[in-house]
N, C-alpha and C positions, 0 to 999 in steps of 0.2 A: 293811406297808407297800409292795410290790411297786406298787402302783397311786402312792402317793404321788410315788414316785422318779420311775415313766412319766409322770406326768403332772409332775411339774417338771423332767424329763427335754425336754417337750413343748415346756413351754414355753417353755425356752430356744429351742431349736432355731428354736419362735416369730420368734420376738425378734430374734435371730443374721436368720433369712430374714426377716425383717423390717425390721429393719435393713438385710440385704445388698440387699433392695429398691429399701430412703428414701436410701440410696448410690448408687445403681447412675440413680435419677432423678437424685439433684444433680447428678450425675456427666450424665445424660444430658439434662438441661436448661444446667449448665450448658458441654458440646460447642456446644450447639444455638446457645448466647446467642455465645458464638467465634462458629463459621459467620456465623453472626445481623448480630455485628458487622461479620465481615469483606463479607460479600454488603452494610449499608451502605453499610461509606466507597467496594467495588466500582461503586455505584452514584451514590456524592455522583462520585467522578472522571471516571465518564462522563456524568454531569450537564457535572460543570466541560469537563469536555473537547468535549462537547456546544456546552456555550456557548459558547465560543471558538471554535471553528468558524462558525459562527452570526454569529459580531462577526467573525472572517476573511471571511467571505464580503461582509455587509454593507457592509466598508471597503473588499476589493476589486471590488464589485458598485458600489461611488458612485468612486472611486479612475477605471476601467473606464468607464465616465458623462462624466467632468472629458477626459479622453482622446480618445477619441470627438469631442468638443463642439469636442478642440482639433484634432485633424484632418481636419475642417471647413475650415479655416482652412488648411490645411499637412497636404493629404495625401498628402505623402511627406518627411517627418519622419520617417528612420529612430527615433532614437531613441522618435516616438509609435507606429511604426507593429508593432514587434515591444514596444515594450509593453501596445498592447494583444490583440496574440498570444498574450504571454505569459498575460497577467492573465488573457484569454478559455481560455486553456487552464488554468493554476492552478481555474479555476471550473470545466473539465466543459462546457465551448464549444466544445463541437470542430471544429465547421462552420463559426461564427463565425471562433475560430485559424484552421481551414482557409486562410478566404480573405483576410484581415493576413499571414499567411504566404508568400503567394500572391502579394499584392500587393507585401509586400518583395519577393522574388524575382524581379521580374518589372520591376520599378522602379525598384529603390534599390541593393541588389546579389545575381545570381545566382549570385555562389562564395561566400557564406557558408555554408558546411558546418552548424554547425548550427541554423539554420533551418532548412537543409534537416531535416533531422533529428528537427525536433521540428512539421517542417509533413509529413515524413511521417507518425509518428506519427498525430497527427491525420486524414489522410486514415484512415490504417487504423482512428481508437475511429470514425468516421462509412460504415462501411462498407466502404470504398474499398480492399477489402485486398491489392488485387493494385497498386495506385496506391500506393500506398507503397510497398508491400514492390520496386518497382520504381526508385521514389524513393534505399534504401536503396543499389540496388541499386553505382547509377550514382552515390551513392557511393564506396563501396563499391570500384565500378573505378575511379574516381581517384585512391584514398588510403585501398590497402587496410590499412591495418596501423587505419583510424579507428576507434579502440573504444568511440565513441559510437555508430556504423551500427552496431557489427556485432553486437554489445551489444541494439539496439533487431529488428534481423532477428529473434532469437535472438525473444527474449520476443516479438514475433510470429508465425510458430513455434508456439511455448511457446502460445501462446490459439489458434490455429488448432487443437493437438495437431495438429503434426508436430513426433514429437517423435526420429524420425530427421532433420531438418533442424536442428532445433534443435538440437541434443547439434552438429549440425558445426556451427555459430554460432559459437554460447559458446566450443568448444576453438578458432576461431580470435579466437576476442575474445582469448580467455588468454593465447596463446600470441604474441599482439601484443604486451604486457605484462604480465608474469604477476605483477610486483611491481607494479604500477599497481592503485590503489583499487577499480574495475572493472573490471580482471585479477583481480583476487580475488576479485571480487563473480562473473565468470561461474564461477567452479573453486569457487563455492559452488554454485551455478546446475547446474551436471554435476553434482556431488555427490549433489543432490537430488535431478535428476533420475532420479540411475543406482540411485536405493536405490531409485524407482515402477518402474523396464519390470524 
């Protein structure tokens, strides 16, 4: 009788363990399906973003070609020159962007501060870091509270891994107008830099 009871208990335990194992397997499979579904959605979203990026790049490239054709007839049209510079910049063609910005500053309006700031960043991206920083320092010397120039020079020093100067420039930017959007971005950058130092 004892062997029969022991056998029954063993069969019950095997059944429960087997059932538990089956339940755990189903739970694992279900979790994997959910994780796979999430990954599939992420991949689809990324593909969509990539497709939008490619479409945007095509449109910008086409627009730039049209503007450059127009510049042949009107090489000093301020809107065409700055548009060509900005689109080149957006496409990551920084050498080309810097040439258009330089044309604008030399021949159209040397006092255009926003253009000079973009010109400086284009120079920086082409490896002319010292020239870029000098351009921004000239802007800041004329307008010590120009947050765009202050922020950009801070970003440049961050990319050059000179965190001491980056902190100084972000601080000046933030202090120039703490309530502005760029002042708040500078404050966030300072917070991130303080975490990493």
